[in-house]
C-alpha positions in Angstrom: -105.3 2.8 5.6 -108.5 2.1 6.8 -111.2 4.1 4.8 -112.0 6.2 7.4 -108.7 7.3 7.7 -108.5 8.3 3.5 -112.1 10.4 4.1 -110.4 11.6 7.4 -106.8 12.6 5.7 -109.3 13.9 2.2 -111.3 16.2 4.0 -108.0 17.6 6.4 -106.2 18.3 2.5 -109.9 19.6 1.2 -110.1 22.1 4.3 -106.3 23.3 4.0 -107.5 23.6 -0.5 -109.7 26.1 0.7 -107.7 28.1 3.3 -105.6 28.1 0.7 -108.0 29.1 -2.2 -109.7 31.5 0.5 -106.2 33.3 1.3 -105.0 33.9 -2.0 -108.4 35.5 -1.6 -107.6 38.0 1.6 -104.6 38.7 -0.7 -106.1 40.4 -3.7 -107.4 43.4 -1.1 -104.1 43.4 0.4 -102.9 47.2 1.0 -99.2 47.2 -0.6 -99.1 51.3 1.4 -99.7 49.3 4.7 -97.2 48.0 7.0 -98.3 46.2 9.2 -100.9 44.5 6.5 -97.3 43.1 5.1 -95.9 42.2 8.2 -99.1 39.9 8.8 -99.4 38.4 4.9 -96.0 37.2 6.0 -96.2 36.1 9.3 -99.6 34.0 7.6 -98.2 32.3 4.4 -95.0 31.3 6.8 -96.5 30.3 9.7 -99.8 28.9 7.9 -99.7 28.3 4.7 -97.0 25.7 3.2 -94.9 28.7 2.4 -90.1 28.8 3.6 -88.4 31.3 3.9 -85.9 29.6 1.6 -88.2 30.6 -0.3 -89.0 34.2 -0.2 -85.4 34.7 0.3 -84.7 32.9 -3.2 -87.5 34.2 -5.3 -87.0 37.6 -4.3 -82.9 37.8 -3.5 -83.6 38.4 -0.3 -81.2 37.2 3.0 -83.5 35.0 5.5 -82.7 37.5 7.4 -84.1 40.3 5.9 -87.5 37.7 5.5 -87.2 37.2 9.6 -87.0 41.1 9.6 -90.4 41.0 7.8 -92.1 38.8 9.8 -91.3 40.3 13.2 -92.2 44.3 11.8 -89.0 45.1 12.1 -88.4 46.3 8.8 -89.9 46.4 4.6 -89.6 46.2 1.4 -90.4 49.2 -0.7 -94.4 49.7 -1.6 -93.1 48.1 -5.6 -92.1 44.6 -3.6 -94.2 44.5 -1.8 -97.6 43.7 -4.6 -94.6 41.7 -5.9 -94.3 39.9 -3.0 -98.1 39.8 -2.5 -98.7 38.6 -6.5 -96.6 35.8 -6.1 -98.1 34.5 -2.2 -101.4 34.6 -4.6 -100.3 32.9 -6.8 -98.3 30.3 -4.6 -101.5 30.1 -2.9 -103.4 28.9 -5.8 -100.8 26.2 -7.1 -100.5 24.3 -4.1 -104.3 24.1 -3.6 -104.1 23.1 -7.4 -102.3 20.6 -6.5 -103.4 19.0 -3.4 -107.2 19.1 -5.0 -104.9 17.5 -7.9 -103.9 14.8 -5.6 -106.7 13.8 -4.4 -108.3 14.0 -7.6 -105.6 11.2 -8.6 -106.5 9.3 -5.1 -109.5 9.3 -6.3 
């Protein structure tokens, strides 16, 4: 791998880690009473931030069909459960960002 490719890949990884940290900060502002915010939060987690529907279904003991309904906005869990999901997503995003950055430190 060339030095330029390595530098480019490092920048991509740093960008991803920064986006994950921004996502985690945004989750702090999440209103667990707002159905649309929950839908958008789940959609962003699955479609942009390396979190799979399978992980969500396993972590929260719900079917993948339920996760699909959450993403589509056809159903939402109770507000208390929404807060638990949001907190887990925040922690997951921060752990992923830490892992990306640690990998970059190890490669340097």
